[in-house]
Backbone as CSV, one residue per row, in Angstrom:
resi,resn,N_x,N_y,N_z,CA_x,CA_y,CA_z,C_x,C_y,C_z
1,MET,83.235,206.561,141.862,81.995,206.395,142.608,82.284,206.006,144.035
2,ALA,81.765,206.738,144.995,81.983,206.374,146.406,81.295,205.066,146.713
3,SER,81.810,204.415,147.793,81.237,203.130,148.144,79.735,203.177,148.408
4,GLY,79.297,204.286,149.024,77.863,204.452,149.278,77.056,204.552,147.993
5,ASP,77.617,205.279,146.987,76.956,205.401,145.684,76.907,204.037,144.984
6,ARG,77.990,203.295,145.086,78.051,201.989,144.466,77.037,201.060,145.084
7,GLU,76.886,201.121,146.398,75.902,200.314,147.100,74.502,200.681,146.640
8,GLU,74.235,201.966,146.472,72.920,202.420,146.025,72.596,201.926,144.625
9,SER,73.610,201.938,143.778,73.433,201.450,142.393,73.178,199.971,142.370
10,LYS,73.941,199.238,143.196,73.738,197.792,143.291,72.344,197.458,143.804
11,CYS,71.895,198.192,144.817,70.574,197.969,145.375,69.464,198.354,144.335
12,CYS,69.740,199.380,143.568,68.782,199.772,142.515,68.581,198.582,141.569
13,PHE,69.661,197.950,141.148,69.595,196.842,140.244,68.904,195.639,140.931
14,LYS,69.292,195.351,142.176,68.710,194.224,142.893,67.192,194.392,143.048
15,GLU,66.766,195.616,143.382,65.343,195.858,143.546,64.616,195.725,142.220
16,TRP,65.300,196.107,141.119,64.704,195.972,139.794,64.524,194.488,139.435
17,MET,65.484,193.648,139.779,65.370,192.225,139.518,64.224,191.629,140.346
18,THR,64.105,192.049,141.595,63.003,191.589,142.428,61.659,192.009,141.851
19,THR,61.577,193.248,141.377,60.353,193.729,140.750,60.012,192.914,139.527
20,GLN,61.020,192.551,138.746,60.785,191.745,137.541,60.224,190.347,137.921
21,GLU,60.731,189.785,138.987,60.238,188.502,139.458,58.751,188.599,139.856
22,GLU,58.436,189.679,140.537,57.045,189.912,140.963,56.135,190.149,139.757
23,ASP,56.609,190.974,138.803,55.829,191.224,137.605,55.619,189.953,136.801
24,LEU,56.701,189.160,136.703,56.621,187.877,135.945,55.537,186.982,136.551
25,SER,55.498,186.919,137.859,54.529,186.045,138.530,53.114,186.492,138.206
26,GLU,52.858,187.821,138.266,51.538,188.341,137.959,51.158,188.158,136.499
27,LEU,52.091,188.430,135.627,51.826,188.284,134.195,51.547,186.845,133.826
28,PHE,52.355,185.946,134.358,52.192,184.536,134.049,50.860,184.001,134.559
29,GLN,50.475,184.441,135.762,49.202,183.992,136.305,48.035,184.470,135.454
30,ALA,48.113,185.732,135.003,47.048,186.270,134.164,46.979,185.526,132.842
31,LEU,48.168,185.165,132.324,48.234,184.502,131.041,47.669,183.099,131.101
32,THR,47.827,182.430,132.214,47.389,181.034,132.332,46.027,180.854,132.949
33,VAL,45.616,181.805,133.824,44.367,181.662,134.533,43.192,182.392,133.843
34,GLU,43.466,183.665,133.446,42.413,184.475,132.852,42.890,185.152,131.565
35,PRO,43.278,184.392,130.577,43.779,185.020,129.308,42.722,185.790,128.567
36,GLU,41.444,185.547,128.910,40.366,186.256,128.198,40.046,187.592,128.869
37,ASN,40.629,187.876,130.022,40.394,189.138,130.722,41.301,190.236,130.131
38,ILE,40.819,190.847,129.072,41.630,191.825,128.331,42.013,193.042,129.173
39,ASP,41.074,193.520,129.969,41.353,194.687,130.815,42.501,194.418,131.783
40,GLN,42.467,193.217,132.364,43.544,192.869,133.293,44.873,192.742,132.600
41,LEU,44.864,192.158,131.396,46.101,192.018,130.645,46.691,193.397,130.315
42,LYS,45.825,194.332,129.878,46.293,195.685,129.570,46.897,196.362,130.812
43,GLN,46.225,196.204,131.917,46.651,196.820,133.170,48.011,196.287,133.600
44,LEU,48.177,194.988,133.518,49.434,194.375,133.947,50.601,194.734,133.016
45,ALA,50.295,194.817,131.707,51.342,195.226,130.741,51.776,196.656,131.011
46,GLU,50.828,197.544,131.255,51.144,198.944,131.556,51.915,199.060,132.858
47,LYS,51.545,198.250,133.836,52.239,198.257,135.096,53.693,197.829,134.952
48,SER,53.909,196.808,134.128,55.250,196.331,133.901,56.107,197.372,133.207
49,ILE,55.536,198.058,132.233,56.266,199.098,131.515,56.576,200.283,132.426
50,THR,55.635,200.630,133.290,55.858,201.734,134.262,57.000,201.379,135.197
51,HIS,57.072,200.136,135.643,58.165,199.712,136.505,59.507,199.844,135.797
52,PHE,59.540,199.518,134.526,60.782,199.641,133.759,61.171,201.106,133.606
53,GLN,60.189,201.948,133.389,60.451,203.394,133.264,60.968,203.960,134.570
54,ASP,60.394,203.544,135.690,60.843,204.013,137.008,62.282,203.591,137.265
55,TYR,62.616,202.339,136.874,63.971,201.861,137.053,64.967,202.678,136.214
56,ILE,64.616,202.959,134.997,65.492,203.732,134.110,65.737,205.154,134.663
57,LYS,64.686,205.768,135.179,64.827,207.105,135.740,65.756,207.111,136.950
58,ARG,65.606,206.123,137.802,66.421,206.032,139.010,67.862,205.733,138.618
59,ARG,68.065,204.810,137.700,69.405,204.438,137.288,70.125,205.580,136.614
60,ASN,69.433,206.311,135.742,70.069,207.465,135.069,70.492,208.540,136.039
61,LYS,69.714,208.716,137.098,70.087,209.697,138.132,71.360,209.250,138.822
62,LEU,71.455,207.973,139.149,72.651,207.450,139.816,73.857,207.458,138.917
63,ALA,73.625,207.246,137.615,74.733,207.169,136.634,75.493,208.458,136.537
64,HIS,74.867,209.589,136.882,75.536,210.884,136.808,76.732,210.948,137.808
65,LYS,76.682,210.084,138.833,77.747,210.105,139.823,78.995,209.388,139.321
66,ASP,78.810,208.325,138.533,79.935,207.635,137.922,79.414,206.722,136.846
67,ILE,79.412,207.171,135.617,78.830,206.449,134.511,79.582,205.139,134.205
68,SER,80.912,205.141,134.405,81.699,203.999,134.009,81.274,202.710,134.757
69,ALA,80.750,202.846,135.967,80.345,201.648,136.690,79.186,200.916,136.009
70,TYR,78.420,201.598,135.171,77.278,200.999,134.543,77.614,200.268,133.248
71,PHE,78.836,200.488,132.752,79.232,199.780,131.537,79.948,198.459,131.843
72,ALA,80.292,198.231,133.115,80.842,196.958,133.572,80.455,196.788,135.032
73,PRO,79.153,196.709,135.330,78.705,196.666,136.720,79.154,195.461,137.484
74,ASN,79.668,195.703,138.702,80.133,194.568,139.506,78.978,193.831,140.183
75,TRP,77.731,194.334,139.991,76.588,193.605,140.493,76.062,192.580,139.476
76,CYS,76.711,192.529,138.335,76.402,191.507,137.324,77.632,190.625,137.098
77,SER,77.414,189.443,136.570,78.545,188.529,136.292,79.310,188.972,135.037
78,PRO,80.555,188.533,134.873,81.290,188.895,133.669,80.566,188.451,132.400
79,TRP,79.944,187.245,132.474,79.217,186.759,131.287,78.038,187.681,130.957
80,GLU,77.306,188.080,131.975,76.174,188.979,131.748,76.653,190.292,131.200
81,ASN,77.726,190.809,131.736,78.311,192.086,131.226,78.751,191.992,129.784
82,SER,79.194,190.802,129.364,79.659,190.631,127.974,78.505,190.774,126.992
83,LEU,77.267,190.649,127.457,76.107,190.730,126.586,75.523,192.138,126.520
84,LEU,76.060,193.035,127.315,75.470,194.397,127.382,75.758,195.231,126.132
85,TRP,74.804,196.074,125.815,74.974,197.090,124.786,74.574,198.422,125.419
86,VAL,75.555,199.329,125.585,75.337,200.616,126.239,74.634,200.409,127.579
87,ALA,75.219,199.561,128.400,74.759,199.339,129.779,73.385,198.675,129.870
88,GLY,72.974,197.968,128.846,71.691,197.292,128.874,71.552,196.354,127.693
89,CYS,70.331,195.895,127.452,70.114,195.018,126.315,69.903,195.838,125.032
90,ARG,70.172,195.209,123.911,69.885,195.846,122.624,68.348,195.848,122.422
91,PRO,67.752,197.003,122.127,66.319,197.015,121.869,65.901,196.123,120.701
92,SER,66.807,195.909,119.746,66.480,195.056,118.607,66.257,193.586,119.051
93,LEU,66.727,193.220,120.251,66.514,191.894,120.749,65.013,191.639,121.032
94,PHE,64.261,192.733,121.279,62.834,192.580,121.501,62.180,191.905,120.278
95,PHE,62.602,192.324,119.089,61.999,191.786,117.855,62.427,190.335,117.637
96,ARG,63.675,190.050,117.930,64.129,188.673,117.785,63.361,187.753,118.703
97,LEU,63.041,188.252,119.897,62.291,187.469,120.846,60.870,187.223,120.318
98,VAL,60.244,188.272,119.778,58.900,188.169,119.240,58.866,187.149,118.110
99,TYR,59.858,187.219,117.196,59.898,186.281,116.065,60.149,184.867,116.546
100,ALA,61.020,184.709,117.537,61.331,183.379,118.076,60.088,182.766,118.706
101,LEU,59.368,183.567,119.484,58.148,183.082,120.144,57.089,182.728,119.100
102,SER,56.950,183.599,118.104,55.945,183.349,117.067,56.242,182.059,116.330
103,GLY,57.479,181.872,115.942,57.835,180.672,115.195,57.713,179.414,115.999
104,SER,58.099,179.449,117.270,58.019,178.262,118.116,56.599,177.873,118.389
105,GLU,55.723,178.864,118.549,54.330,178.557,118.824,53.614,177.999,117.589
106,VAL,53.946,178.579,116.453,53.350,178.040,115.212,53.750,176.600,115.012
107,GLU,55.031,176.304,115.226,55.545,174.966,115.022,54.948,173.968,116.023
108,SER,54.870,174.382,117.305,54.380,173.456,118.319,52.884,173.213,118.239
109,ASN,52.158,174.162,117.634,50.688,174.029,117.579,50.146,173.923,116.154
110,LEU,51.006,173.392,115.249,50.674,173.347,113.844,49.359,172.629,113.566
111,THR,49.170,171.482,114.181,47.931,170.691,113.974,46.717,171.498,114.352
112,GLU,46.792,172.150,115.511,45.619,172.930,115.959,45.358,174.132,115.063
113,PHE,46.469,174.724,114.536,46.276,175.828,113.591,45.541,175.376,112.361
114,LEU,45.964,174.216,111.816,45.385,173.726,110.597,43.899,173.354,110.795
115,LEU,43.573,172.918,111.985,42.210,172.563,112.297,41.358,173.782,112.686
116,GLY,42.048,174.904,112.976,41.377,176.122,113.341,40.831,176.091,114.751
117,THR,41.419,175.277,115.633,40.892,175.125,116.987,41.763,175.827,118.028
118,LYS,42.833,176.502,117.595,43.725,177.107,118.565,43.662,178.628,118.497
119,GLU,43.538,179.278,119.630,43.521,180.730,119.671,44.500,181.212,120.748
120,GLY,45.028,182.464,120.604,45.762,182.959,121.710,46.980,183.805,121.493
121,TYR,48.169,183.255,121.454,49.393,183.988,121.655,50.035,184.539,120.401
122,LEU,51.309,184.883,120.528,52.016,185.608,119.476,51.920,184.956,118.087
123,GLY,52.388,183.751,117.981,52.402,183.105,116.687,51.058,182.731,116.167
124,GLU,50.054,182.691,117.049,48.757,182.168,116.662,47.865,183.203,116.010
125,VAL,48.055,184.469,116.357,47.132,185.467,115.829,47.848,186.673,115.240
126,MET,49.127,186.539,114.955,49.899,187.648,114.368,49.433,187.915,112.959
127,SER,48.904,189.127,112.760,48.387,189.466,111.433,49.473,190.014,110.538
128,SER,49.173,190.094,109.253,50.141,190.646,108.286,50.374,192.110,108.574
129,THR,49.351,192.792,109.018,49.512,194.220,109.341,50.453,194.399,110.523
130,GLN,50.276,193.561,111.528,51.178,193.613,112.670,52.616,193.328,112.273
131,LEU,52.816,192.339,111.413,54.175,191.992,111.000,54.821,193.129,110.213
132,LEU,54.054,193.822,109.408,54.579,194.961,108.649,54.967,196.102,109.617
133,MET,54.132,196.333,110.611,54.398,197.397,111.567,55.610,197.062,112.425
134,ILE,55.724,195.810,112.799,56.874,195.342,113.597,58.164,195.463,112.760
135,ASN,58.093,195.085,111.502,59.275,195.191,110.634,59.731,196.640,110.468
136,ALA,58.783,197.558,110.328,59.129,198.975,110.222,59.764,199.491,111.467
137,LEU,59.219,199.111,112.606,59.753,199.554,113.907,61.123,198.920,114.117
138,GLN,61.324,197.707,113.710,62.609,197.060,113.829,63.689,197.803,113.012
139,SER,63.336,198.149,111.781,64.291,198.861,110.931,64.702,200.214,111.555
140,LYS,63.701,200.924,112.078,63.975,202.219,112.733,64.840,202.024,113.951
141,THR,64.562,201.007,114.729,65.320,200.722,115.956,66.770,200.367,115.666
142,ILE,66.989,199.534,114.694,68.339,199.110,114.308,69.138,200.324,113.821
143,SER,68.500,201.204,113.079,69.158,202.412,112.591,69.608,203.271,113.794
144,GLU,68.765,203.405,114.802,69.132,204.195,115.986,70.229,203.496,116.765
145,GLU,70.173,202.173,116.846,71.221,201.418,117.517,72.579,201.689,116.868
146,GLU,72.626,201.668,115.571,73.849,201.877,114.827,74.387,203.296,115.088
147,ARG,73.489,204.265,115.144,73.886,205.647,115.406,74.525,205.778,116.784
148,LEU,73.901,205.167,117.760,74.429,205.244,119.114,75.706,204.447,119.296
149,THR,75.802,203.321,118.580,77.043,202.536,118.624,78.211,203.345,118.073
150,MET,77.961,204.070,117.001,79.018,204.936,116.417,79.358,206.078,117.351
151,LYS,78.349,206.610,118.003,78.584,207.698,118.952,79.427,207.227,120.112
152,LEU,79.131,206.048,120.632,79.933,205.481,121.714,81.327,205.172,121.264
153,ALA,81.496,204.664,120.070,82.832,204.350,119.535,83.653,205.617,119.445
154,ALA,83.028,206.717,119.031,83.751,207.982,118.902,84.224,208.456,120.273
155,LEU,83.424,208.275,121.293,83.831,208.685,122.646,85.010,207.821,123.123
156,GLN,84.968,206.535,122.797,86.066,205.657,123.184,87.362,206.029,122.477
157,GLU,87.243,206.408,121.227,88.395,206.795,120.455,88.993,208.120,120.949
158,ASP,88.162,208.938,121.580,88.648,210.219,122.055,89.726,210.055,123.155
159,ILE,89.766,208.879,123.792,90.760,208.629,124.830,92.174,208.722,124.225
160,ALA,92.340,208.318,122.995,93.657,208.366,122.340,93.865,209.665,121.520
161,ASP,92.883,210.553,121.641,92.964,211.787,120.879,93.302,212.951,121.774
162,GLN,93.470,214.118,121.197,93.696,215.297,122.042,92.389,215.639,122.762
163,PRO,92.389,216.211,123.986,93.591,216.603,124.715,94.158,215.509,125.641
164,ILE,93.438,214.380,125.762,93.867,213.369,126.743,95.263,212.839,126.451
165,ALA,95.533,212.566,125.157,96.849,212.034,124.773,97.953,213.020,125.127
166,MET,97.734,214.303,124.913,98.745,215.311,125.212,98.946,215.481,126.717
167,ILE,97.863,215.343,127.453,97.969,215.455,128.933,98.787,214.283,129.459
168,ALA,98.469,213.062,128.967,99.210,211.848,129.410,100.673,211.972,129.072
169,LYS,100.986,212.491,127.893,102.369,212.625,127.437,103.144,213.571,128.365
170,GLY,102.492,214.616,128.856,103.175,215.611,129.661,103.253,215.320,131.145
171,LEU,102.605,214.236,131.603,102.645,213.912,133.036,104.023,213.478,133.463
172,SER,104.412,213.764,134.683,105.725,213.393,135.186,105.808,211.934,135.534
173,LYS,104.672,211.306,135.880,104.701,209.879,136.195,103.395,209.230,135.769
174,VAL,103.468,207.926,135.522,102.292,207.152,135.072,101.216,207.169,136.154
175,GLY,99.987,207.417,135.710,98.854,207.413,136.637,98.639,208.647,137.425
176,GLU,99.447,209.656,137.197,99.298,210.908,137.941,97.979,211.599,137.568
177,MET,97.287,212.140,138.576,96.047,212.847,138.387,96.224,214.311,138.747
178,ASN,95.704,215.188,137.910,95.729,216.601,138.239,94.382,217.249,137.809
179,GLY,94.276,218.502,138.044,93.021,219.182,137.727,92.623,219.092,136.282
180,GLU,93.612,219.133,135.414,93.314,219.069,133.953,92.789,217.678,133.579
181,VAL,93.394,216.649,134.160,92.942,215.272,133.889,91.508,215.136,134.380
182,GLU,91.232,215.569,135.618,89.906,215.456,136.199,88.862,216.150,135.312
183,LYS,89.217,217.322,134.798,88.273,218.077,133.975,87.929,217.330,132.703
184,VAL,88.948,216.731,132.063,88.727,215.979,130.826,87.886,214.738,131.097
185,LEU,88.221,214.013,132.173,87.470,212.772,132.484,86.022,213.099,132.877
186,ASP,85.824,214.180,133.580,84.477,214.563,133.936,83.631,214.880,132.698
187,ASN,84.224,215.574,131.742,83.544,215.910,130.521,83.216,214.629,129.728
188,HIS,84.187,213.701,129.705,83.974,212.411,129.024,82.797,211.664,129.678
189,GLY,82.763,211.682,131.022,81.691,211.038,131.733,80.348,211.619,131.396
190,ARG,80.264,212.953,131.308,78.985,213.597,130.931,78.514,213.159,129.556
191,GLN,79.441,213.036,128.640,79.096,212.567,127.293,78.594,211.126,127.309
192,MET,79.208,210.297,128.150,78.795,208.889,128.276,77.399,208.793,128.881
193,VAL,77.114,209.663,129.839,75.766,209.671,130.436,74.727,209.977,129.372
194,LYS,75.040,210.939,128.481,74.092,211.297,127.417,73.822,210.095,126.503
195,VAL,74.856,209.321,126.205,74.676,208.154,125.367,73.815,207.111,126.061
196,LEU,74.037,206.934,127.378,73.242,205.997,128.153,71.768,206.427,128.176
197,GLU,71.525,207.736,128.373,70.158,208.213,128.409,69.453,208.032,127.055
198,GLU,70.208,208.234,125.986,69.633,208.023,124.651,69.314,206.535,124.438
199,ALA,70.242,205.677,124.861,70.049,204.224,124.688,68.873,203.762,125.508
200,ASP,68.748,204.254,126.741,67.612,203.872,127.578,66.319,204.406,126.993
201,GLY,66.372,205.609,126.437,65.201,206.149,125.766,64.753,205.272,124.583
202,LEU,65.745,204.796,123.830,65.446,203.906,122.695,64.842,202.589,123.198
203,ARG,65.408,202.057,124.258,64.871,200.807,124.824,63.416,201.000,125.269
204,MET,63.169,202.115,125.970,61.841,202.371,126.482,60.833,202.620,125.372
205,ASN,61.177,203.479,124.409,60.286,203.781,123.315,59.990,202.580,122.438
206,THR,61.021,201.768,122.215,60.813,200.571,121.385,59.848,199.604,122.081
207,LEU,60.041,199.450,123.392,59.146,198.556,124.136,57.704,199.048,124.077
208,LYS,57.510,200.321,124.302,56.180,200.897,124.271,55.518,200.736,122.921
209,GLU,56.263,201.058,121.848,55.699,200.941,120.480,55.378,199.498,120.133
210,LEU,56.222,198.590,120.560,56.007,197.164,120.243,54.751,196.660,120.960
211,VAL,54.612,197.043,122.207,53.440,196.608,123.000,52.160,197.177,122.382
212,LYS,52.218,198.386,121.815,51.063,198.982,121.159,50.637,198.178,119.935
213,ILE,51.632,197.655,119.227,51.325,196.855,118.028,50.702,195.513,118.384
214,LEU,51.190,194.916,119.463,50.722,193.597,119.887,49.330,193.731,120.561
215,SER,48.569,192.674,120.511,47.342,192.614,121.261,47.667,192.478,122.726
216,PRO,46.749,192.748,123.665,47.045,192.572,125.099,47.557,191.196,125.444
217,LEU,46.991,190.165,124.849,47.422,188.817,125.114,48.831,188.570,124.573
218,GLN,49.067,189.045,123.393,50.401,188.920,122.782,51.438,189.694,123.602
219,ALA,51.068,190.888,124.066,51.975,191.728,124.810,52.390,191.055,126.131
220,VAL,51.419,190.496,126.825,51.746,189.805,128.086,52.580,188.572,127.829
221,ASP,52.283,187.853,126.769,53.116,186.668,126.400,54.536,187.096,126.159
222,PHE,54.731,188.209,125.441,56.042,188.717,125.157,56.763,189.194,126.421
223,LEU,56.063,189.918,127.290,56.644,190.410,128.541,57.051,189.261,129.451
224,VAL,56.268,188.231,129.493,56.602,187.035,130.308,57.933,186.457,129.825
225,ALA,58.040,186.277,128.522,59.238,185.682,127.949,60.472,186.577,128.143
226,SER,60.307,187.886,127.950,61.449,188.806,128.079,61.952,188.885,129.511
227,LYS,61.054,188.904,130.475,61.458,188.958,131.892,62.092,187.630,132.299
228,LYS,61.515,186.556,131.852,62.100,185.259,132.190,63.506,185.126,131.623
229,LEU,63.696,185.616,130.373,64.996,185.547,129.737,66.020,186.375,130.543
230,HIS,65.645,187.605,130.912,66.577,188.472,131.640,66.969,187.845,132.995
231,LEU,65.981,187.310,133.707,66.251,186.674,134.978,67.120,185.424,134.807
232,CYS,66.899,184.663,133.751,67.694,183.484,133.470,69.136,183.863,133.182
233,VAL,69.330,184.874,132.342,70.685,185.300,131.967,71.468,185.714,133.235
234,HIS,70.795,186.419,134.109,71.441,186.852,135.388,71.853,185.637,136.225
235,ASN,70.931,184.693,136.357,71.222,183.531,137.191,72.223,182.572,136.530
236,TRP,72.159,182.469,135.200,73.133,181.609,134.504,74.523,182.177,134.687
237,GLY,74.648,183.487,134.655,75.957,184.126,134.864,76.524,183.816,136.237
238,ARG,75.690,183.857,137.224,76.112,183.541,138.611,76.554,182.085,138.691
239,GLN,75.779,181.214,138.083,76.130,179.789,138.109,77.461,179.518,137.415
240,ARG,77.709,180.223,136.316,78.994,180.049,135.611,80.145,180.545,136.495
241,ASP,79.937,181.638,137.192,80.944,182.143,138.124,81.293,181.092,139.176
242,GLN,80.274,180.476,139.714,80.489,179.429,140.727,81.247,178.255,140.139
243,LYS,80.886,177.848,138.934,81.559,176.727,138.287,83.007,177.034,138.001
244,LEU,83.301,178.312,137.681,84.683,178.738,137.349,85.463,179.126,138.613
245,GLY,84.851,179.022,139.771,85.528,179.323,140.990,85.627,180.812,141.357
246,ARG,84.828,181.622,140.660,84.855,183.056,140.945,84.001,183.311,142.205
247,LYS,84.308,184.434,142.860,83.574,184.785,144.070,82.128,185.130,143.653
248,GLU,81.181,184.610,144.419,79.781,184.844,144.109,79.422,186.297,144.266
249,ILE,78.567,186.787,143.378,78.120,188.171,143.450,77.405,188.464,144.738
250,ASP,77.833,189.523,145.404,77.165,189.923,146.664,75.967,190.765,146.318
251,GLU,74.769,190.230,146.600,73.547,190.979,146.264,72.827,191.490,147.510
252,GLU,73.509,191.508,148.660,72.907,192.052,149.868,72.964,193.562,149.828
253,CYS,71.852,194.210,150.216,71.827,195.681,150.285,71.870,196.155,151.721
């Protein structure tokens, strides 16, 4: 990836993080100031999903220039990169977050639940029908995750298989590049891009389906938590780098 392409990819990510901060502010305000305004909640949830979709489209276009940069991006901390699954989060984490929020809210508002005086968020109004639908979607998502994980593993194993192994064996010196090597690596990159696009499609579809199952209030509550978590993970990684004496991530575009 040329330096200009790498800068564009870094800026794409930086702009996405800024967009998440802005969306988080709007979502949180709606959740705390006008939680009864269902139309506004729906609009903000759809806006947030559209922003995610726009980011995925832009990122996938850039990934065609050098896919490998997205599997260990230098615009993220090593700790943040260690949490990645196919250059992003596992879609199954969406469900774990929903269950965590539901459980914590039920526990923290148990007295109000028993008295029947509390209304509102994920744990408070989650119906049995919703739980069944979420469980079915989770099973489907995990199955797709496993399929893509196996597909990625097969691509990684191809590095030690023919023809790459035979090419490496026949080179006159270590690290030598020739037309045959470039051709194989380019093909490998194209296959990696396809896996990324499938993984991003799974992330996007899972998010959309989950939001459909949730009520507008529940959806906004979930989106607030998910964006806050992503932003926190990014910042925690930077703080750990500083603590360990690593060079701070350059986020200037």
